[in-house]
C-alpha positions, -999 to 999 in steps of 0.1 A, spaced: -281 -616 94 -251 -639 90 -224 -635 64 -194 -657 63 -202 -671 97 -202 -636 112 -234 -619 125 -239 -586 108 -265 -562 121 -289 -548 95 -306 -514 100 -343 -518 107 -354 -497 77 -335 -521 54 -345 -552 73 -382 -543 72 -384 -528 38 -417 -538 21 -415 -568 -1 -450 -569 -15 -476 -543 -25 -496 -553 6 -467 -543 28 -467 -507 16 -488 -486 40 -508 -455 34 -506 -459 -4 -536 -480 -14 -545 -457 -43 -512 -468 -59 -508 -504 -49 -542 -515 -60 -537 -498 -94 -503 -516 -99 -516 -549 -88 -545 -548 -112 -521 -538 -141 -499 -568 -132 -529 -592 -131 -543 -579 -164 -510 -575 -182 -517 -538 -190 -483 -524 -179 -469 -491 -190 -434 -488 -204 -425 -459 -181 -436 -450 -145 -429 -419 -125 -431 -421 -87 -434 -388 -70 -434 -381 -32 -414 -369 -2 -386 -390 13 -395 -423 31 -429 -428 15 -421 -460 -4 -411 -448 -39 -380 -470 -43 -395 -499 -24 -425 -498 -47 -403 -497 -78 -384 -528 -67 -416 -546 -59 -430 -537 -94 -398 -549 -110 -401 -583 -93 -439 -585 -99 -436 -581 -137 -408 -608 -139 -423 -632 -112 -428 -667 -124 -457 -672 -99 -473 -639 -91 -498 -640 -62 -528 -616 -68 -505 -591 -84 -478 -594 -58 -444 -611 -64 -440 -645 -48 -404 -636 -36 -394 -673 -37 -390 -680 -75 -357 -678 -92 -365 -644 -108 -377 -628 -75 -347 -641 -55 -322 -630 -82 -337 -595 -86 -337 -591 -48 -301 -601 -42 -289 -583 -73 -277 -613 -93 -301 -606 -122 -284 -580 -143 -314 -572 -164 -329 -552 -135 -307 -522 -129 -310 -495 -102 -293 -462 -109 -288 -432 -87 -292 -401 -109 -273 -380 -83 -240 -397 -91 -249 -408 -127 -263 -376 -141 -242 -371 -171 -252 -375 -207 -226 -403 -212 -242 -424 -185 -276 -421 -201 -262 -428 -236 -245 -460 -222 -278 -470 -207 -297 -463 -239 -272 -484 -260 -275 -513 -235 -313 -511 -232 -320 -523 -268 -308 -558 -260 -333 -584 -249 -332 -596 -213 -313 -628 -206 -330 -644 -177 -362 -625 -170 -392 -613 -190 -385 -575 -190 -354 -554 -187 -362 -528 -159 -343 -496 -152 -350 -479 -118 -336 -444 -118 -338 -428 -84 -337 -390 -79 -343 -386 -116 -346 -348 -113 -308 -347 -108 -301 -356 -144 -286 -328 -165 -305 -312 -195 -284 -332 -220 -290 -364 -201 -328 -358 -201 -326 -352 -239 -307 -385 -244 -333 -403 -222 -362 -388 -241 -357 -407 -273 -358 -441 -258 -388 -432 -236 -406 -420 -268 -401 -453 -287 -391 -480 -262 -387 -517 -271 -414 -541 -259 -391 -558 -234 -381 -525 -217 -396 -507 -186 -384 -475 -169 -394 -466 -133 -383 -431 -124 -385 -417 -88 -382 -381 -76 -389 -359 -47 -389 -327 -68 -414 -330 -96 -410 -294 -108 -374 -302 -119 -385 -329 -143 -390 -316 -179 -426 -317 -193 -414 -338 -222 -405 -366 -198 -436 -362 -177 -459 -366 -207 -444 -400 -215 -447 -415 -180 -476 -429 -160 -474 -407 -128 -482 -419 -93 -480 -395 -63 -471 -410 -30 -487 -394 2 -470 -389 35 -475 -419 58 -504 -413 81 -494 -412 118 -518 -439 128 -505 -462 101 -470 -455 112 -478 -463 148 -492 -497 139 -461 -505 117 -437 -494 145 -455 -516 170 -455 -545 146 -417 -542 140 -410 -537 177 -429 -568 186 -409 -589 162 -376 -573 173 -384 -581 209 -386 -544 219 -410 -531 245 -424 -500 229 -450 -479 247 -480 -467 227 -472 -431 237 -436 -436 225 -448 -450 192 -471 -420 187 -442 -397 195 -419 -414 170 -446 -412 144 -449 -375 149 -411 -369 148 -408 -389 116 -429 -363 98 -446 -387 74 -415 -408 65 -416 -445 74 -379 -448 68 -372 -420 93 -396 -436 118 -377 -470 117 -344 -452 119 -356 -434 151 -368 -467 165 -334 -482 157 -318 -453 176 -339 -460 206 -334 -498 206 -305 -497 230 -331 -496 258 -352 -527 265 -382 -506 274 -388 -476 251 -409 -448 267 -416 -413 257 -389 -400 280 -364 -424 265 -373 -413 230 -368 -376 239 -335 -384 255 -322 -405 226 -333 -379 201 -315 -351 221 -349 -335 226 -346 -333 263 -334 -297 256 -370 -289 245 -378 -287 282 -354 -258 285 -370 -242 254 -404 -244 271 -390 -229 303 -375 -201 283 -408 -194 265 -426 -193 299 -402 -166 311 -410 -147 279 -447 -150 283 -445 -138 319 -424 -108 308 -395 -119 330 -367 -104 309 -340 -112 335 -348 -149 337 -351 -150 299 -316 -137 295 -303 -159 323 -317 -190 306 -304 -180 272 -269 -174 287 -269 -209 301 -279 -224 267 -252 -202 250 -225 -215 274 -237 -251 267 -230 -245 230 -265 -237 217 -263 -218 184 -284 -186 186 -300 -192 152 -310 -228 162 -324 -215 195 -346 -189 178 -357 -215 153 -368 -239 181 -387 -211 198 -404 -203 165 -413 -240 161 -428 -241 196 -448 -210 189 -460 -225 156 -472 -257 175 -490 -235 200 -507 -216 172 -518 -248 156 -534 -259 189 -551 -225 191 -566 -222 156 -572 -259 148 -579 -277 181 -597 -307 165 -572 -315 138 -540 -302 155 -526 -337 162 -516 -342 126 -503 -306 123 -479 -307 153 -442 -312 149 -441 -338 177 -413 -323 197 -435 -310 226 -461 -326 249 -496 -316 239 -506 -307 275 -477 -282 276 -489 -267 243 -524 -264 256 -512 -245 287 -494 -221 265 -524 -218 242 -546 -208 272 -521 -180 281 -514 -165 247 -536 -148 220 -534 -159 184 -525 -123 174 -495 -123 197 -484 -158 184 -484 -146 148 -466 -114 157 -439 -132 177 -434 -157 149 -430 -129 123 -406 -111 147 -384 -141 152 -383 -150 115 -371 -114 107 -344 -117 134 -332 -150 121 -329 -134 86 -308 -106 101 -283 -132 115 -272 -139 79 -261 -103 76 -229 -108 96 -242 -94 128 -231 -106 162 -253 -137 167 -254 -135 205 -263 -98 207 -289 -103 179 -305 -132 198 -305 -112 231 -322 -82 215 -348 -106 200 -355 -122 234 -358 -88 250 -382 -77 223 -403 -108 229 -404 -103 267 -410 -66 265 -431 -58 234 -433 -21 244 -397 -17 234 -403 -26 198 -411 -1 170 -419 -25 142 -454 -33 129 -453 -68 144 -445 -53 178 -472 -27 176 -497 -54 164 -488 -75 195 -493 -46 218 -527 -38 202 -538 -74 206 -528 -74 243 -546 -41 248 -578 -53 232 -577 -85 252 -573 -66 285 -601 -42 277 -624 -71 267 -618 -85 301 -625 -52 318 -588 -46 327 -567 -16 320 -530 -25 314 -506 -11 340 -482 3 314 -507 13 287 -489 37 263 -503 72 263 -512 92 232 -477 108 233 -462 74 227 -484 67 197 -478 102 183 -441 98 185 -444 67 162 -461 86 135 -441 102 107 -434 139 107 -459 143 79 -486 128 101 -480 151 131 -475 185 113 -509 197 126 -521 191 162 -546 164 168 -582 174 176 -611 155 191 -627 151 156 -595 135 142 -594 98 136 -571 80 162 -538 68 148 -543 33 160 -572 10 168 -577 19 204 -609 29 222 -623 63 211 -630 74 247 -594 69 258 -581 89 228 -606 118 233 -599 120 271 -561 121 264 -565 148 237 -586 170 261 -560 165 288 -532 176 264 -551 206 251 -554 221 286 -525 246 292 -501 235 319 -489 270 328 -509 301 338 -500 332 316 -495 364 334 -494 397 316 -469 422 329 -484 457 338 -484 479 307 -462 510 307 -480 543 307 -473 570 282 -461 592 310 -432 568 315 -422 571 279 -440 541 265 -451 547 229 -481 523 227 -497 494 245 -486 473 215 -451 477 226 -456 460 259 -435 430 266 -448 396 255 -466 372 277 -444 353 301 -452 321 320 -457 323 357 -434 301 378 -457 273 391 -459 266 427 -452 232 443 -490 225 444 -490 222 406 -465 194 406 -473 157 413 -460 141 445 -430 125 426 -422 158 409 -420 176 443 -399 148 456 -376 150 426 -371 188 431 -364 182 468 -339 154 464 -323 163 430 -319 200 437 -334 229 417 -324 212 385 -321 174 390 -314 168 353 -281 187 355 -271 166 385 -281 134 366 -261 145 336 -231 153 358 -232 118 372 -236 102 337 -206 121 324 -185 102 349 -200 67 342 -206 70 304 -180 66 276 -176 98 256 -195 84 225 -224 75 248 -225 109 265 -227 127 232 -263 116 229 -270 135 262 -251 166 254 -281 186 241 -309 165 258 -333 178 284 -350 158 312 -377 162 338 -400 142 360 -435 143 347 -466 121 354 -446 98 376 -421 91 347 -387 105 338 -390 121 304 -358 127 283 -361 149 252 -333 141 227 -320 167 202 -328 145 172 -339 111 162 -303 100 158 -296 109 195 -329 93 205 -318 60 189 -286 61 209 -304 68 242 -327 38 236 -299 13 236 -303 -11 265 -268 -4 279 -273 33 278 -307 31 295 -292 10 323 -267 38 331 -294 64 330 -316 44 352 -288 40 378 -281 78 377 -318 86 383 -318 61 412 -287 78 427 -299 114 424 -337 110 431 -335 79 454 -360 59 433 -363 42 399 -387 57 375 -399 45 340 -379 63 313 -396 78 283 -375 92 254 -388 115 227 -374 141 204 -374 179 210 -396 197 185 -376 224 169 -390 260 173 -381 290 150 -355 314 164 -358 351 164 -385 375 176 -420 360 180 -453 378 184 -480 372 209 -500 352 184 -470 329 179 -468 323 216 -505 316 219 -505 293 189 -485 267 209 -518 257 225 -536 228 207 -570 244 209 -560 275 190 -560 272 152 -548 297 126 -556 296 90 
């Protein structure tokens, strides 16, 4: 466009703004109605256009203002060549006024408009007021507008536009003819983009047009703005669109999610650290992962209609490969988990640490204690069992019992009890039987005879456990005793006392540890100490100490020591420790 002999570039969304009702796409339910009203002269005095951004509300209002004042209307459309159409389009006709309610929302602005509106138009048939973003008017301004909407002069027409219908008072709504604009359909947007690109001498690939249509999220104005942004390249491809939009980083997000899906925590943290150093905000990173998981879920649950549901930032083939590797239950659990962590970032926590803990929780669901983490673990367990596989690190019944409240574990579990979680009954019952078998053989000391001064057999010493032989230990437990000494836990604690800070070592001060079932079990003194021992940095130190003392790395299981009453105990109290003995 030339102005004063100088070429001035005009943005594509302004240059290709619809000029007739037929140019508006995806809104035939509105354009046909308005064209018929113009043809038959059955026009309303007030219209309300409702819809999301970029769907054509303002453009339709301007077309309608020209159509009602056009000297030679063409099948309900303005001719755009007569004096009235040209004057309204270039702004020289003062009887058609466009107001932005965001900057003219006071009662004085509306009162001035109302005082001016009573005068007849000078050069056109109707005086038209287009009020954009009308929901921004104040309560007093709405009240001032209400009177003239209720009893308008014959020469007056109001066209109101809003993106937030719920903010417009019911008294205004009842006096307007309402038209709801739909989001632009992706296929209609693709055709329009190809049409504009052809006339702008741009080589636009069909795949790139489809990608732009998805990224625009139903807004034709956004789609044209994105095309304008990519117009620096003569040939616009999908890769060029991703690069111009700054979405090439989405490839790094997919790489990060692959590491999470595979459970590769080290690679996950390494990739996150790289993005952190490149300036990626943790909250934005988690939001992008959540958006990717959402697209995968849409592919999973709605494979036929997923195209319209996708955000458009990721290739469909990539999404399909993720969908084949993840269960819907895990996707839902991970999305809930990330959303909760994003909410916690607003609480003033360290964003980097919060994001790292979130990524670790996604990579290793067994570390989580929340309902969403347990749900993900159950889904994974059910999927493995359905395929005839037993997970390598399937939690034992002890792990499930630790997660129950104290109220739920006051009495020992029996085979007839309902399992605490939805896992196979046979696994639960076999585990309960195993736990109810005594691990130590009781040996009664010889009773003293009356000749030696004993008063009664009842006064004999209580039952004492017999020291088990090496045959009763597993291979790793024997190895731990040989390498770690008679009490490897004390040697591990001594090493940790040197490597830990005093506040960390406090959590170990009253803890006990042992090798059991090819795992290293640590029994904390309380739930508070247990939480301290479960911190990642503390577990790293413990794992290093176990490696140094025992010569190998073992999985660490942390639980709380059950308190036992002090003082004298009877034989029955000793026997009642076994799960298969009940006392009323």
